[in-house]
Backbone as XML, in Angstrom:
<?xml version="1.0"?>
<chain id="A" units="angstrom">
  <residue number="1" name="MET">
    <atom name="N" x="0.841" y="-1.184" z="0.000"/>
    <atom name="CA" x="0.000" y="0.000" z="0.000"/>
    <atom name="C" x="0.880" y="1.238" z="0.000"/>
  </residue>
  <residue number="2" name="GLN">
    <atom name="N" x="0.633" y="2.134" z="-0.925"/>
    <atom name="CA" x="1.422" y="3.354" z="-1.030"/>
    <atom name="C" x="0.898" y="4.401" z="-0.054"/>
  </residue>
  <residue number="3" name="ASN">
    <atom name="N" x="1.837" y="5.140" z="0.567"/>
    <atom name="CA" x="1.441" y="6.190" z="1.494"/>
    <atom name="C" x="0.710" y="7.302" z="0.755"/>
  </residue>
  <residue number="4" name="ARG">
    <atom name="N" x="-0.286" y="7.865" z="1.404"/>
    <atom name="CA" x="-1.038" y="8.973" z="0.838"/>
    <atom name="C" x="-0.644" y="10.249" z="1.563"/>
  </residue>
  <residue number="5" name="TYR">
    <atom name="N" x="-0.187" y="11.246" z="0.819"/>
    <atom name="CA" x="0.210" y="12.531" z="1.377"/>
    <atom name="C" x="-0.758" y="13.604" z="0.917"/>
  </residue>
  <residue number="6" name="VAL">
    <atom name="N" x="-1.117" y="14.479" z="1.834"/>
    <atom name="CA" x="-1.917" y="15.648" z="1.500"/>
    <atom name="C" x="-1.101" y="16.863" z="1.917"/>
  </residue>
  <residue number="7" name="ASP">
    <atom name="N" x="-0.824" y="17.749" z="0.967"/>
    <atom name="CA" x="-0.056" y="18.961" z="1.247"/>
    <atom name="C" x="-1.002" y="20.106" z="1.569"/>
  </residue>
  <residue number="8" name="ILE">
    <atom name="N" x="-0.811" y="20.713" z="2.726"/>
    <atom name="CA" x="-1.590" y="21.871" z="3.159"/>
    <atom name="C" x="-0.649" y="23.070" z="3.102"/>
  </residue>
  <residue number="9" name="GLU">
    <atom name="N" x="-0.917" y="23.991" z="2.187"/>
    <atom name="CA" x="0.002" y="25.108" z="1.938"/>
    <atom name="C" x="-0.384" y="26.401" z="2.637"/>
  </residue>
  <residue number="10" name="SER">
    <atom name="N" x="-1.609" y="26.503" z="3.131"/>
    <atom name="CA" x="-2.030" y="27.755" z="3.766"/>
    <atom name="C" x="-3.015" y="27.459" z="4.887"/>
  </residue>
  <residue number="11" name="ILE">
    <atom name="N" x="-3.257" y="28.470" z="5.702"/>
    <atom name="CA" x="-4.223" y="28.336" z="6.785"/>
    <atom name="C" x="-5.625" y="28.139" z="6.212"/>
  </residue>
  <residue number="12" name="SER">
    <atom name="N" x="-5.911" y="28.786" z="5.099"/>
    <atom name="CA" x="-7.211" y="28.587" z="4.448"/>
    <atom name="C" x="-7.405" y="27.128" z="4.051"/>
  </residue>
  <residue number="13" name="ASP">
    <atom name="N" x="-6.360" y="26.508" z="3.494"/>
    <atom name="CA" x="-6.420" y="25.089" z="3.147"/>
    <atom name="C" x="-6.639" y="24.233" z="4.390"/>
  </residue>
  <residue number="14" name="LEU">
    <atom name="N" x="-5.935" y="24.559" z="5.461"/>
    <atom name="CA" x="-6.056" y="23.804" z="6.704"/>
    <atom name="C" x="-7.488" y="23.803" z="7.198"/>
  </residue>
  <residue number="15" name="GLN">
    <atom name="N" x="-8.089" y="24.981" z="7.253"/>
    <atom name="CA" x="-9.454" y="25.083" z="7.751"/>
    <atom name="C" x="-10.456" y="24.433" z="6.810"/>
  </residue>
  <residue number="16" name="ARG">
    <atom name="N" x="-10.266" y="24.599" z="5.521"/>
    <atom name="CA" x="-11.219" y="24.074" z="4.546"/>
    <atom name="C" x="-11.092" y="22.561" z="4.397"/>
  </residue>
  <residue number="17" name="VAL">
    <atom name="N" x="-9.868" y="22.068" z="4.206"/>
    <atom name="CA" x="-9.656" y="20.654" z="3.882"/>
    <atom name="C" x="-9.709" y="19.762" z="5.119"/>
  </residue>
  <residue number="18" name="LEU">
    <atom name="N" x="-8.999" y="20.114" z="6.164"/>
    <atom name="CA" x="-8.918" y="19.209" z="7.321"/>
    <atom name="C" x="-10.035" y="19.393" z="8.332"/>
  </residue>
  <residue number="19" name="TYR">
    <atom name="N" x="-10.511" y="20.622" z="8.498"/>
    <atom name="CA" x="-11.465" y="20.863" z="9.575"/>
    <atom name="C" x="-12.852" y="21.267" z="9.113"/>
  </residue>
  <residue number="20" name="GLY">
    <atom name="N" x="-13.052" y="21.509" z="7.831"/>
    <atom name="CA" x="-14.371" y="21.840" z="7.321"/>
    <atom name="C" x="-14.884" y="23.191" z="7.777"/>
  </residue>
  <residue number="21" name="CYS">
    <atom name="N" x="-13.982" y="24.084" z="8.167"/>
    <atom name="CA" x="-14.370" y="25.428" z="8.594"/>
    <atom name="C" x="-14.340" y="26.365" z="7.390"/>
  </residue>
  <residue number="22" name="GLY">
    <atom name="N" x="-14.875" y="27.541" z="7.565"/>
    <atom name="CA" x="-14.840" y="28.545" z="6.518"/>
    <atom name="C" x="-13.485" y="29.219" z="6.430"/>
  </residue>
  <residue number="23" name="LYS">
    <atom name="N" x="-13.437" y="30.265" z="5.633"/>
    <atom name="CA" x="-12.212" y="31.036" z="5.449"/>
    <atom name="C" x="-11.837" y="31.729" z="6.765"/>
  </residue>
  <residue number="24" name="PRO">
    <atom name="N" x="-10.540" y="31.744" z="7.124"/>
    <atom name="CA" x="-10.140" y="32.395" z="8.376"/>
    <atom name="C" x="-10.315" y="33.907" z="8.295"/>
  </residue>
  <residue number="25" name="LYS">
    <atom name="N" x="-10.498" y="34.535" z="9.450"/>
    <atom name="CA" x="-10.646" y="35.992" z="9.500"/>
    <atom name="C" x="-9.329" y="36.691" z="9.220"/>
  </residue>
  <residue number="26" name="HIS">
    <atom name="N" x="-8.219" y="36.055" z="9.575"/>
    <atom name="CA" x="-6.889" y="36.614" z="9.344"/>
    <atom name="C" x="-6.093" y="35.588" z="8.549"/>
  </residue>
  <residue number="27" name="PRO">
    <atom name="N" x="-5.341" y="36.009" z="7.522"/>
    <atom name="CA" x="-4.641" y="35.037" z="6.678"/>
    <atom name="C" x="-3.426" y="34.372" z="7.321"/>
  </residue>
  <residue number="28" name="LEU">
    <atom name="N" x="-2.927" y="34.911" z="8.446"/>
    <atom name="CA" x="-1.712" y="34.365" z="9.052"/>
    <atom name="C" x="-1.931" y="33.676" z="10.392"/>
  </residue>
  <residue number="29" name="ILE">
    <atom name="N" x="-3.094" y="33.866" z="11.002"/>
    <atom name="CA" x="-3.354" y="33.299" z="12.332"/>
    <atom name="C" x="-4.772" y="32.756" z="12.373"/>
  </residue>
  <residue number="30" name="THR">
    <atom name="N" x="-4.944" y="31.613" z="13.020"/>
    <atom name="CA" x="-6.287" y="31.076" z="13.229"/>
    <atom name="C" x="-6.310" y="30.205" z="14.471"/>
  </residue>
  <residue number="31" name="LEU">
    <atom name="N" x="-7.475" y="30.071" z="15.038"/>
    <atom name="CA" x="-7.722" y="29.140" z="16.130"/>
    <atom name="C" x="-8.819" y="28.198" z="15.676"/>
  </residue>
  <residue number="32" name="VAL">
    <atom name="N" x="-8.621" y="26.918" z="15.883"/>
    <atom name="CA" x="-9.612" y="25.924" z="15.491"/>
    <atom name="C" x="-10.000" y="25.131" z="16.728"/>
  </residue>
  <residue number="33" name="ASP">
    <atom name="N" x="-11.281" y="25.177" z="17.070"/>
    <atom name="CA" x="-11.806" y="24.372" z="18.166"/>
    <atom name="C" x="-12.212" y="23.025" z="17.571"/>
  </residue>
  <residue number="34" name="LEU">
    <atom name="N" x="-11.429" y="22.011" z="17.826"/>
    <atom name="CA" x="-11.685" y="20.706" z="17.218"/>
    <atom name="C" x="-13.009" y="20.099" z="17.650"/>
  </residue>
  <residue number="35" name="ALA">
    <atom name="N" x="-13.505" y="20.464" z="18.825"/>
    <atom name="CA" x="-14.795" y="19.950" z="19.276"/>
    <atom name="C" x="-15.934" y="20.503" z="18.422"/>
  </residue>
  <residue number="36" name="ALA">
    <atom name="N" x="-15.735" y="21.688" z="17.844"/>
    <atom name="CA" x="-16.783" y="22.314" z="17.042"/>
    <atom name="C" x="-16.568" y="22.126" z="15.538"/>
  </residue>
  <residue number="37" name="ALA">
    <atom name="N" x="-15.482" y="21.492" z="15.148"/>
    <atom name="CA" x="-15.186" y="21.302" z="13.723"/>
    <atom name="C" x="-16.203" y="20.359" z="13.095"/>
  </residue>
  <residue number="38" name="ASP">
    <atom name="N" x="-16.386" y="20.483" z="11.812"/>
    <atom name="CA" x="-17.337" y="19.672" z="11.065"/>
    <atom name="C" x="-16.990" y="18.190" z="11.182"/>
  </residue>
  <residue number="39" name="ARG">
    <atom name="N" x="-17.931" y="17.382" z="11.595"/>
    <atom name="CA" x="-17.687" y="15.945" z="11.810"/>
    <atom name="C" x="-17.342" y="15.216" z="10.516"/>
  </residue>
  <residue number="40" name="ILE">
    <atom name="N" x="-17.901" y="15.636" z="9.394"/>
    <atom name="CA" x="-17.582" y="14.993" z="8.118"/>
    <atom name="C" x="-16.117" y="15.217" z="7.779"/>
  </residue>
  <residue number="41" name="ALA">
    <atom name="N" x="-15.628" y="16.439" z="7.947"/>
    <atom name="CA" x="-14.226" y="16.733" z="7.664"/>
    <atom name="C" x="-13.315" y="15.954" z="8.605"/>
  </residue>
  <residue number="42" name="LEU">
    <atom name="N" x="-13.700" y="15.833" z="9.874"/>
    <atom name="CA" x="-12.878" y="15.077" z="10.814"/>
    <atom name="C" x="-12.826" y="13.602" z="10.436"/>
  </residue>
  <residue number="43" name="GLN">
    <atom name="N" x="-13.931" y="13.059" z="9.998"/>
    <atom name="CA" x="-13.945" y="11.656" z="9.585"/>
    <atom name="C" x="-13.040" y="11.457" z="8.378"/>
  </residue>
  <residue number="44" name="TRP">
    <atom name="N" x="-13.074" y="12.386" z="7.416"/>
    <atom name="CA" x="-12.209" y="12.311" z="6.240"/>
    <atom name="C" x="-10.748" y="12.418" z="6.651"/>
  </residue>
  <residue number="45" name="ARG">
    <atom name="N" x="-10.456" y="13.283" z="7.630"/>
    <atom name="CA" x="-9.080" y="13.484" z="8.081"/>
    <atom name="C" x="-8.493" y="12.205" z="8.671"/>
  </residue>
  <residue number="46" name="LEU">
    <atom name="N" x="-9.316" y="11.377" z="9.285"/>
    <atom name="CA" x="-8.837" y="10.141" z="9.891"/>
    <atom name="C" x="-8.364" y="9.125" z="8.848"/>
  </residue>
  <residue number="47" name="THR">
    <atom name="N" x="-8.792" y="9.275" z="7.598"/>
    <atom name="CA" x="-8.397" y="8.339" z="6.555"/>
    <atom name="C" x="-7.077" y="8.720" z="5.890"/>
  </residue>
  <residue number="48" name="ILE">
    <atom name="N" x="-6.568" y="9.915" z="6.168"/>
    <atom name="CA" x="-5.315" y="10.367" z="5.566"/>
    <atom name="C" x="-4.149" y="9.675" z="6.255"/>
  </residue>
  <residue number="49" name="THR">
    <atom name="N" x="-3.215" y="9.158" z="5.471"/>
    <atom name="CA" x="-2.037" y="8.531" z="6.052"/>
    <atom name="C" x="-1.097" y="9.580" z="6.629"/>
  </residue>
  <residue number="50" name="PHE">
    <atom name="N" x="-0.753" y="10.585" z="5.826"/>
    <atom name="CA" x="0.145" y="11.661" z="6.256"/>
    <atom name="C" x="-0.345" y="12.984" z="5.689"/>
  </residue>
  <residue number="51" name="TYR">
    <atom name="N" x="-0.096" y="14.054" z="6.414"/>
    <atom name="CA" x="-0.314" y="15.372" z="5.821"/>
    <atom name="C" x="0.874" y="16.252" z="6.174"/>
  </residue>
  <residue number="52" name="ARG">
    <atom name="N" x="1.215" y="17.143" z="5.243"/>
    <atom name="CA" x="2.364" y="18.022" z="5.400"/>
    <atom name="C" x="1.890" y="19.467" z="5.367"/>
  </residue>
  <residue number="53" name="LEU">
    <atom name="N" x="2.393" y="20.259" z="6.328"/>
    <atom name="CA" x="2.042" y="21.670" z="6.398"/>
    <atom name="C" x="3.147" y="22.507" z="5.774"/>
  </residue>
  <residue number="54" name="GLY">
    <atom name="N" x="2.770" y="23.498" z="4.986"/>
    <atom name="CA" x="3.723" y="24.409" z="4.369"/>
    <atom name="C" x="3.910" y="25.661" z="5.208"/>
  </residue>
  <residue number="55" name="PHE">
    <atom name="N" x="3.630" y="25.552" z="6.521"/>
    <atom name="CA" x="3.761" y="26.684" z="7.437"/>
    <atom name="C" x="3.958" y="26.126" z="8.845"/>
  </residue>
  <residue number="56" name="TYR">
    <atom name="N" x="4.316" y="27.010" z="9.774"/>
    <atom name="CA" x="4.503" y="26.584" z="11.157"/>
    <atom name="C" x="3.155" y="26.436" z="11.852"/>
  </residue>
  <residue number="57" name="SER">
    <atom name="N" x="3.094" y="25.482" z="12.770"/>
    <atom name="CA" x="1.858" y="25.230" z="13.504"/>
    <atom name="C" x="2.185" y="25.073" z="14.991"/>
  </residue>
  <residue number="58" name="ILE">
    <atom name="N" x="1.371" y="25.692" z="15.821"/>
    <atom name="CA" x="1.476" y="25.529" z="17.266"/>
    <atom name="C" x="0.150" y="24.961" z="17.734"/>
  </residue>
  <residue number="59" name="THR">
    <atom name="N" x="0.205" y="23.876" z="18.477"/>
    <atom name="CA" x="-1.019" y="23.260" z="18.976"/>
    <atom name="C" x="-1.004" y="23.239" z="20.496"/>
  </residue>
  <residue number="60" name="ALA">
    <atom name="N" x="-2.173" y="23.264" z="21.073"/>
    <atom name="CA" x="-2.313" y="23.196" z="22.523"/>
    <atom name="C" x="-3.412" y="22.209" z="22.853"/>
  </residue>
  <residue number="61" name="LYS">
    <atom name="N" x="-3.182" y="21.464" z="23.894"/>
    <atom name="CA" x="-4.171" y="20.480" z="24.325"/>
    <atom name="C" x="-4.490" y="20.774" z="25.780"/>
  </residue>
  <residue number="62" name="ASN">
    <atom name="N" x="-5.766" y="20.876" z="26.074"/>
    <atom name="CA" x="-6.207" y="21.137" z="27.424"/>
    <atom name="C" x="-6.268" y="19.813" z="28.179"/>
  </residue>
  <residue number="63" name="ILE">
    <atom name="N" x="-5.404" y="19.670" z="29.168"/>
    <atom name="CA" x="-5.371" y="18.444" z="29.973"/>
    <atom name="C" x="-5.808" y="18.804" z="31.386"/>
  </residue>
  <residue number="64" name="ARG">
    <atom name="N" x="-6.844" y="18.145" z="31.836"/>
    <atom name="CA" x="-7.343" y="18.398" z="33.184"/>
    <atom name="C" x="-6.914" y="17.270" z="34.105"/>
  </residue>
  <residue number="65" name="VAL">
    <atom name="N" x="-6.226" y="17.632" z="35.150"/>
    <atom name="CA" x="-5.775" y="16.643" z="36.132"/>
    <atom name="C" x="-6.556" y="16.898" z="37.406"/>
  </residue>
  <residue number="66" name="THR">
    <atom name="N" x="-7.224" y="15.858" z="37.869"/>
    <atom name="CA" x="-8.016" y="16.031" z="39.099"/>
    <atom name="C" x="-7.469" y="15.168" z="40.204"/>
  </residue>
</chain>
């Protein structure tokens, strides 16, 4: 089986292709709430073997320790 790569070159591509969101308000910065992202886009994203970003990405995960 050959690896499948999806190239994401811009924030607009990231929001449209991977998360099913609309166009970002700012072309250089965006915040994506994964809990509110389109479920169809998330399901499609799970089938991708690899994806490559053409820009820097910073992610944060909220971890609650009780």
